[in-house]
N, C-alpha and C positions, 0 to 999 in steps of 0.2 A: 222437292225446291223448295230449301230452307229459308225461312227469314233470311236476312239482312240484319246485321244490330240497329239500324236508326230504325226500323219497320216495327223487334221483338223493344224497344223502346217505348213505341208509341200505343206500343196495344199495350203492355202493361200501364204503362201510365191511363188508359180507359180502364182496366181495372176496378173495380171497385174494395173500399181496404179491407186486408187480409186482418182480425186481431185474432186468428188461431195464429197465425205463422209467426210469432212477437212471443219475447222469451218471458219469466211471470212476470219480473220485474215491470218492465215494458207494458205488461197486459193489466197490471195492481197502478198504473202510472196511467193509465190511458183512460181505465175507468174513474179514475180522481180526476183526472178531466173533463170527462161525462157526468160525474155528481158535480162541479162544480158549475158546470154548464149550463143545467138545469134548475141550479139556486138563483145565476146570477142573472141569466136574461131576464127574470122574472120582478129583478127590482124595480122600485119608481126615479126619478131624482132625489128624488125625495131623502130617500135611502140609501143612496150612491152616496149624496154630504155628510150624511150621516155617520158609514163605514168608512169617509177620506177621512172623518173627526177623528174619528175613534182611530184611525190607522198614525193620524195625525201628531194626535198624544202621546203613542208610543214609540214612534219616531222619537219626537225628542225628548222623552224621561230615559231613554234607551240611550240618546248622545250626549245630556246632562250628566247624568249616572256613570259614565263609562269618557269623559273628559278629568272631573270633578273624583275619581279614582284614578285616573293617570297623575295628576297634580299631587293627591294626599300621598298617595306612596312614591311616587320623584323624591317628592319632600323629607321623603324619611332618613335615605343616609345623612342627607344638610342636616336636621335637629340630631342626629349621633352625635356627627364632626363637632360642631356647638358646643352640645353638648361636656364632650370630653375633653375638647381645645381651646373653646371660648373663644372661636373662628370655622366660617365655612372653609374655608382654604388646604387643600390636602384629598377636597369631598371626588370619589369618582366619579365623573359626570355620565359618561356610557352605561353606566354600569346604576346607575341612578334608570335611566331614562328605558333602562330595560326592562328593572322591577318596574316603573311606572308601565310600560305598554303589557307588560303582561298581568298588572290589576287589569288592564282593560280591559282586557281580549275575555278575563273571568270575569268581570261584573257586569259588563252590557249584554250578552248573553240571560244571568238573572236580573235584570232589570229589565231585561223585553220580555221575560214572564212574566214578569208579575206585574207588570204596566197593562199584558196580554189579559190576563187573570182577570184586571180588574175593568177592563172595557169591555169584556163581556161580559161578566158581572150584569154591568151597565145595560146591555142591550140586549138580555134576558128577559129585562127590564120592561125592556119600551121594547119593544119591534122585536117579533119572535123570527121578522123572514133574514133580519143583516145578520141574525144573531146563528142564524144556521148555516150561515156564510162563514161570518167570521170562526165560526170552528169548523170550518174544512181548512183556513189557511194556515199556515206560522210566522211565530210573532217573529222568528229570524229576518222574513221577507215586508214587514211592514211600510220601510219606503216607499215598494216597491210597489202595494197595493193601495198608497195613501195616493201615489200619484196616478193610478190606474183606475180606483174611482172617484176624483178629480179630473179628468180628464174625459170618463164617459155619461156624469151626470148634466152636462151640460153637450157632451157630442155622442152621441149614441151608437153613430156608424162606425165608434171607436171599440165595441162592446166586443170580448170573445164570441167567434165563431165554434159551433158545433163541431165539436173533434171528428165527428159520422161526416157533413161534409164534402164534398168534393172540393170547394173552398180553402175550408183550412186545412185539406192533404198539400192541395198545392201551394201553399202557408208551410209545413214544415218542406215541402224540395227546397224551398231556397234556403241558400248559403248562406256562409258572413258575409260570403262579397257580389255575392249576383245584385245585392244594390246599390253596389256603389260608396254604399256609408260603415263601414266596418264599424267606425267606433261613435255612431248616432245621434255624428249631428244636426244630421238633417231630417230626422226620423229616430220613433219611437214616442214613450207618449212623453217628453220635455221639452223638444223641439218642436212637437203639434201646440202644445199651449202658450211656447215663448208665440208660436207664428200667428195663432190665432189672436193675445195679447196684442201686437203689432198688426191688424189687420189686413195679412199677406193671406189672400184666397186657396184652401183647399185645392190639391192637387189633381186631387180627385172627380173634380165635379171642374175641374178651369181646363188641365194639362193632357185631357185621357184618360185618368190612370195611371198617370208618373208619377211611381216613390222611387224614397233614394237619392230625390235630388231637392231642394227647397221648392218650396209651394209657391208656384207664381210660375216660377222657369223654365225654361224650354230646352232640348239637350239641343247642340248642336251639330248636322250630318258632315259625316266626314265627306270631304270633297275632296284628296288625294292631292289636294294644295299643300303647299312647303308650310304658311302660315297659320303653324299647328307650334304650341309653348306645351312643354313635357309640367310644365306647372301652375298650368290654366285649372287643375284638380282641385291642387294641395291646396287645404284648410289650412294651413299655418306657412304658406308664404309671405312673408313682408314684404310689402312691394315699395317700390323707392320714389315718395312724393319729392315732387319739386318746389321749392318757397322761393319765394323769391327774394333776392340777394337785396340789401341794406351797407348804406357806408356807416350807419351810425348807429347805436342803438337807439339814438331820439326820434330817425326818423321808421323805424322797427316799432318803436310805443306810436306815435304818430300817422302808420299806417296803419295799428289797430285799434285806433278810437276813429277811425273812419275822417281825419283831418287829410284834404289836398297840399300836396308839396309843391305848388304849382309858384315859385317866386313872387307873382305879381301879385297875388293875393292871398302867402302868407306873413310874416310878420315881417321887423324891419332885419334880425338877422335871418332871418329866410334872404328875404333879397340879399343879402351884403354876405352873404354863402357866395349864392348867385354873379353877383356881380365880380367877385372876387375868382370866380374861376372860371370866366369867361376872360377875363383881362389876360395878354400876352405874359407868359413869363420870361419878365427885363428886368435886368441888376435892378435897383430902386432903393434908395435910400432906407433908411431901417424905420425913421418918423413918419413916412409916409405908406409904407407898404403895408400892405391890404385894409388901406382904409376907406369906409363905407364912401360913397359917392352914389348919391339921390340921380333918378334918372332927371331927364331934362324934358322930361313933359308929368312928371308928375308932380301932382302937390301933396302936402304937409296936411296930416289930419290932427284936429287938436288932440288928438291922443295921446301922438309919438313926436309933439312940437318941445318936447322938455328932452327927451333925447333924441333929437337930430342936431339941437341946438349946441348937444355937448362934444357932440362928435364932430360936428364943426370947427368946435371950440380944438376939438384936438388935432384936429385938417390944419388950420392955419397955425396953432402951436408947432406944427412937424414943419411948416413951409421957415418960419423964424428963423427953425434952429439950422433950415437947412442956406437961408443965404449967409448966417454966417460963417459957412464953407465957405 
């Protein structure tokens, strides 16, 4: 009786990793990974910090040299046009930027190699183990190794596993979509360091080894209900945030400063607006419309006495004009 597809898959998963079935290029890469692991897992936190600083320097030199070359080469057509015509008008900006990008592409690897040789010579004189590890790595991947050693110097659980182990084999079988995080927003060295700095506990310790999502969170179980939103897993969706509506810009300023908008506890202008809004909208004389009328039980304070006298004078002036009519 032949084995089913599922049984055959399970049997192959239990078999040890067969290096002989690999092509020559894959064999060299596998042996390269083993050599790196045998030297990398012996490093101390101080040595990892030293390597992180070295690759940080290489990355900074590469970045600065690349952008400096870009701006220098891009400025050449503008300078040439300036010398010929006395003005930069008429310069082909697209062609100038294309030359600048070409200069960046050529200068960045050159600067990376020079900075790599410089740091490699410093490691040869300071630490032999760090020199052996750095001698295996390429200068073109300095940013990746900077992030790797910056993370592993404080968190050794993220150190590279033995390529010959079962755990490493299971990790190789994972696809880019198996963790629901193809862009590395919630996993990877940079995301792990951001979660450490934010004080979020590790998902492997708290969430039972769940990876591919933000640490400290759990995956909700599907219960078959209709309350499922397709945008829940979208990291780029913009949620609609409802903000309170304000009648004027002053109300928004007072609310942002924490001032109570209660008309009984506000200023005279607040009470004036409140009394005007509560009065029935009936035809009135223009001299007496929207005139401030203090509440019957309210006592005037010393701070607003002058202002209240002025309003009272204006109100009586309107009544006198009304009598003339």
